[in-house]
KELOTI-248713 format. One record per residue (C-alpha): residue in one letter; x, y, z. Coordinates in steps of 0.25 Angstrom, whole numbers, m for minus. Layout:
residues N
+----+-------+-------+-------+
| aa |    c1 |    c2 |    c3 |
+----+-------+-------+-------+
|  A |     X |     Y |     Z |
...
+----+-------+-------+-------+
This chain:
residues 244
+----+-------+-------+-------+
| aa |    c1 |    c2 |    c3 |
+----+-------+-------+-------+
|  M |     0 |     1 |     1 |
|  P |     7 |    14 |    m4 |
|  A |    12 |    21 |     8 |
|  S |     6 |    35 |     2 |
|  R |   m10 |    30 |     5 |
|  T |   m16 |    37 |    14 |
|  A |   m30 |    37 |    23 |
|  L |   m35 |    48 |    30 |
|  V |   m45 |    45 |    44 |
|  I |   m54 |    57 |    48 |
|  S |   m60 |    56 |    60 |
|  A |   m68 |    64 |    68 |
|  H |   m62 |    64 |    81 |
|  A |   m48 |    58 |    89 |
|  A |   m53 |    44 |    91 |
|  D |   m65 |    42 |    77 |
|  F |   m50 |    36 |    69 |
|  V |   m46 |    27 |    80 |
|  W |   m59 |    22 |    82 |
|  R |   m64 |    20 |    69 |
|  C |   m52 |    17 |    60 |
|  G |   m40 |    15 |    67 |
|  G |   m40 |     1 |    63 |
|  A |   m40 |     6 |    49 |
|  I |   m29 |    17 |    51 |
|  A |   m19 |     7 |    58 |
|  L |   m22 |    m4 |    46 |
|  H |   m20 |     8 |    35 |
|  Q |    m8 |    14 |    41 |
|  Q |     0 |    m1 |    41 |
|  Q |    m4 |    m2 |    28 |
|  G |     3 |    10 |    23 |
|  V |    m7 |    21 |    22 |
|  N |    m5 |    34 |    30 |
|  V |   m18 |    37 |    38 |
|  T |   m20 |    51 |    42 |
|  V |   m31 |    52 |    52 |
|  L |   m38 |    66 |    55 |
|  C |   m44 |    69 |    66 |
|  L |   m54 |    80 |    66 |
|  S |   m55 |    80 |    81 |
|  Y |   m50 |    75 |    95 |
|  G |   m66 |    71 |   100 |
|  E |   m63 |    80 |   112 |
|  R |   m77 |    84 |   114 |
|  G |   m84 |    72 |   111 |
|  E |   m76 |    59 |   112 |
|  S |   m69 |    62 |   124 |
|  A |   m78 |    58 |   134 |
|  K |   m68 |    52 |   144 |
|  L |   m56 |    64 |   143 |
|  W |   m67 |    73 |   146 |
|  K |   m72 |    66 |   159 |
|  Q |   m57 |    68 |   164 |
|  E |   m54 |    80 |   172 |
|  G |   m49 |    94 |   168 |
|  M |   m52 |    90 |   153 |
|  T |   m51 |   100 |   141 |
|  L |   m52 |   100 |   129 |
|  Q |   m40 |   102 |   124 |
|  K |   m35 |    92 |   133 |
|  V |   m46 |    82 |   128 |
|  K |   m40 |    85 |   114 |
|  D |   m26 |    83 |   117 |
|  A |   m31 |    68 |   124 |
|  R |   m39 |    65 |   111 |
|  H |   m26 |    70 |   100 |
|  A |   m18 |    62 |   110 |
|  E |   m26 |    49 |   108 |
|  A |   m28 |    51 |    93 |
|  E |   m13 |    52 |    93 |
|  A |   m11 |    40 |   100 |
|  A |   m20 |    32 |    91 |
|  A |   m15 |    36 |    78 |
|  E |    m2 |    34 |    80 |
|  A |    m7 |    19 |    85 |
|  L |   m15 |    18 |    72 |
|  G |    m4 |    21 |    65 |
|  V |   m11 |    36 |    59 |
|  H |    m2 |    42 |    49 |
|  D |    m6 |    56 |    53 |
|  L |   m17 |    60 |    64 |
|  I |   m22 |    75 |    61 |
|  T |   m32 |    81 |    70 |
|  L |   m39 |    93 |    66 |
|  D |   m45 |    97 |    81 |
|  M |   m60 |   101 |    75 |
|  G |   m66 |   100 |    88 |
|  D |   m78 |    89 |    90 |
|  Y |   m93 |    88 |    95 |
|  P |   m94 |    93 |    86 |
|  L |   m82 |    94 |    73 |
|  D |   m80 |   106 |    69 |
|  F |   m82 |   105 |    53 |
|  T |   m77 |   119 |    47 |
|  R |   m73 |   122 |    32 |
|  A |   m57 |   123 |    37 |
|  N |   m59 |   110 |    46 |
|  K |   m65 |   102 |    33 |
|  D |   m54 |   109 |    24 |
|  R |   m43 |   105 |    34 |
|  I |   m49 |    90 |    34 |
|  V |   m48 |    92 |    17 |
|  D |   m33 |    95 |    20 |
|  V |   m31 |    81 |    28 |
|  I |   m37 |    74 |    17 |
|  R |   m28 |    80 |     5 |
|  A |   m16 |    80 |    15 |
|  V |   m20 |    65 |    17 |
|  Q |   m24 |    61 |     3 |
|  P |   m30 |    49 |    10 |
|  S |   m33 |    34 |     0 |
|  F |   m45 |    32 |    11 |
|  M |   m51 |    42 |    24 |
|  L |   m59 |    36 |    35 |
|  S |   m69 |    44 |    42 |
|  H |   m82 |    42 |    53 |
|  S |   m96 |    38 |    47 |
|  Q |  m105 |    46 |    41 |
|  Y |  m117 |    47 |    50 |
|  D |  m113 |    47 |    66 |
|  P |  m125 |    53 |    75 |
|  Y |  m118 |    50 |    86 |
|  N |  m107 |    58 |    83 |
|  T |  m106 |    68 |    73 |
|  D |   m91 |    71 |    71 |
|  H |   m90 |    59 |    65 |
|  M |  m100 |    60 |    53 |
|  N |   m96 |    76 |    51 |
|  T |   m83 |    71 |    50 |
|  T |   m85 |    62 |    37 |
|  N |   m95 |    72 |    31 |
|  A |   m82 |    82 |    32 |
|  V |   m73 |    72 |    27 |
|  L |   m81 |    68 |    15 |
|  E |   m82 |    82 |    12 |
|  C |   m67 |    82 |    15 |
|  R |   m65 |    73 |     5 |
|  M |   m73 |    80 |    m5 |
|  I |   m66 |    92 |    m3 |
|  A |   m51 |    87 |    m3 |
|  Q |   m56 |    80 |   m17 |
|  A |   m58 |    94 |   m23 |
|  W |   m48 |    99 |   m33 |
|  G |   m53 |   114 |   m30 |
|  H |   m50 |   112 |   m14 |
|  N |   m36 |   119 |   m12 |
|  L |   m30 |   118 |   m24 |
|  G |   m17 |   112 |   m25 |
|  G |   m19 |   103 |   m13 |
|  K |   m20 |    88 |   m17 |
|  V |   m34 |    85 |   m20 |
|  L |   m40 |    70 |   m14 |
|  G |   m45 |    60 |   m21 |
|  A |   m56 |    50 |   m17 |
|  P |   m52 |    43 |    m3 |
|  Q |   m63 |    33 |     2 |
|  L |   m70 |    37 |    15 |
|  Y |   m71 |    26 |    25 |
|  L |   m79 |    28 |    37 |
|  F |   m76 |    21 |    49 |
|  E |   m85 |    16 |    60 |
|  P |   m92 |    24 |    69 |
|  H |   m96 |    22 |    83 |
|  Q |  m111 |    21 |    83 |
|  T |  m109 |    12 |    69 |
|  E |  m124 |     8 |    67 |
|  Q |  m128 |    21 |    69 |
|  M |  m122 |    29 |    59 |
|  G |  m126 |    22 |    45 |
|  W |  m109 |    17 |    43 |
|  K |  m109 |     4 |    35 |
|  P |   m94 |    m1 |    35 |
|  D |   m90 |    m8 |    20 |
|  T |   m75 |    m9 |    23 |
|  F |   m70 |   m16 |    33 |
|  L |   m54 |   m15 |    40 |
|  D |   m48 |   m26 |    44 |
|  I |   m40 |   m18 |    57 |
|  T |   m35 |   m33 |    65 |
|  P |   m21 |   m29 |    61 |
|  V |   m20 |   m15 |    67 |
|  W |   m30 |   m20 |    76 |
|  D |   m21 |   m16 |    90 |
|  R |   m16 |    m2 |    83 |
|  K |   m30 |     2 |    84 |
|  R |   m34 |    m3 |    97 |
|  A |   m22 |     4 |   101 |
|  A |   m28 |    17 |    95 |
|  I |   m39 |    16 |   102 |
|  E |   m35 |    13 |   116 |
|  F |   m29 |    26 |   114 |
|  M |   m41 |    33 |   114 |
|  Q |   m42 |    36 |   128 |
|  G |   m55 |    46 |   127 |
|  Q |   m64 |    35 |   122 |
|  E |   m58 |    22 |   130 |
|  H |   m73 |    18 |   128 |
|  L |   m72 |    16 |   113 |
|  W |   m62 |     5 |   115 |
|  D |   m66 |    m6 |   114 |
|  Y |   m79 |    m2 |   106 |
|  Y |   m71 |     0 |    93 |
|  T |   m63 |   m14 |    96 |
|  R |   m79 |   m21 |    96 |
|  V |   m78 |   m13 |    82 |
|  A |   m66 |   m17 |    75 |
|  Q |   m70 |   m30 |    79 |
|  Q |   m84 |   m30 |    73 |
|  R |   m79 |   m27 |    61 |
|  A |   m70 |   m36 |    61 |
|  N |   m82 |   m46 |    60 |
|  H |   m88 |   m37 |    49 |
|  F |   m74 |   m39 |    44 |
|  K |   m73 |   m54 |    42 |
|  R |   m86 |   m55 |    38 |
|  N |   m87 |   m47 |    26 |
|  S |   m72 |   m54 |    21 |
|  G |   m79 |   m66 |    21 |
|  G |   m82 |   m72 |    32 |
|  Q |   m82 |   m86 |    39 |
|  S |   m79 |   m88 |    22 |
|  G |   m64 |   m85 |    23 |
|  G |   m65 |   m71 |    30 |
|  R |   m54 |   m63 |    34 |
|  D |   m53 |   m63 |    49 |
|  C |   m52 |   m50 |    55 |
|  K |   m52 |   m45 |    70 |
|  F |   m53 |   m30 |    70 |
|  A |   m59 |   m20 |    60 |
|  E |   m64 |    m7 |    55 |
|  G |   m77 |    m3 |    46 |
|  F |   m77 |     8 |    37 |
|  Q |   m87 |    14 |    28 |
|  S |   m82 |    19 |    13 |
|  I |   m90 |    31 |     7 |
|  F |   m85 |    30 |    m7 |
|  P |   m84 |    20 |   m17 |
|  R |   m71 |    12 |   m17 |
|  T |   m62 |     9 |   m29 |
|  V |   m53 |    m2 |   m27 |
|  D |   m44 |   m13 |   m32 |
|  S |   m44 |   m21 |   m20 |
|  L |   m54 |   m24 |    m9 |
+----+-------+-------+-------+
C-alpha cells in the first residue's frame, strides 16, 4: 500500500474518534496509511461529567485534561497528526470561519477516505451537525473556485461510524472492519479516556457484537473468517473498487 495514502477522521469531541473508529485508525496506520484526526472540540461541557464532579474544576482545566487524554489515545493508536480546533461544544459553533478551517484541513490532508458521525442523532446534535458540516466542507474543498490556487479535493468516500444509541439513529452499516489485530491498541486508547470511564466496557461489547456481524457476512459457519473485534461503518457515496 503506498505510504502516501491518507485518511481523515473528523470527530466532534475529543473522545469520539477513540470509541467509534479507533480500530480503523490503528489498523490503517499499521498498513501505512497516514491517518489525521481532527477534533472539533474537547467535549468539555457535555461529555466530561466525571471531571466536573471534582472540586475546584474549571472550564480550562477540563479542556486541558481532555486534550491530554486525546493526545495519549492518539499516540496509542498511531495517529499521524492530531488537530484540535476548540470550537466549543453543547453546542459546537459552526461559523463560516470555522467551516473554512475544516475545509483547509481537508485540502491539506487530501484524504483517500474520511470518517465522521451518523447523519441523525437527536441525543447529541453536535454529532449530526458535525457530519452535515463535513458534507458541506467536503463539497467546498472540491470547488475549483474556492481559494484559487489551493489543491482541489478529489472524491473521498465518507464513512459514518457507529453512534452511541445505534437503533435510534437510522444508521445502517454496510462495511465491517476486522480490528482484532489492533484491538489491544484500541482498548489502551479507550482507557486513556478517564473522563468517560463508564463507556470502556460498553464499546468493548460493541466491538464484539460487530465481530459477530463480520463473521456472519464473511461466510458464517460455511467458511466465514473468524473475528473477535470489529467496527461497522455506513458509506455515503457509491464505491468504485478494484477489489473488495
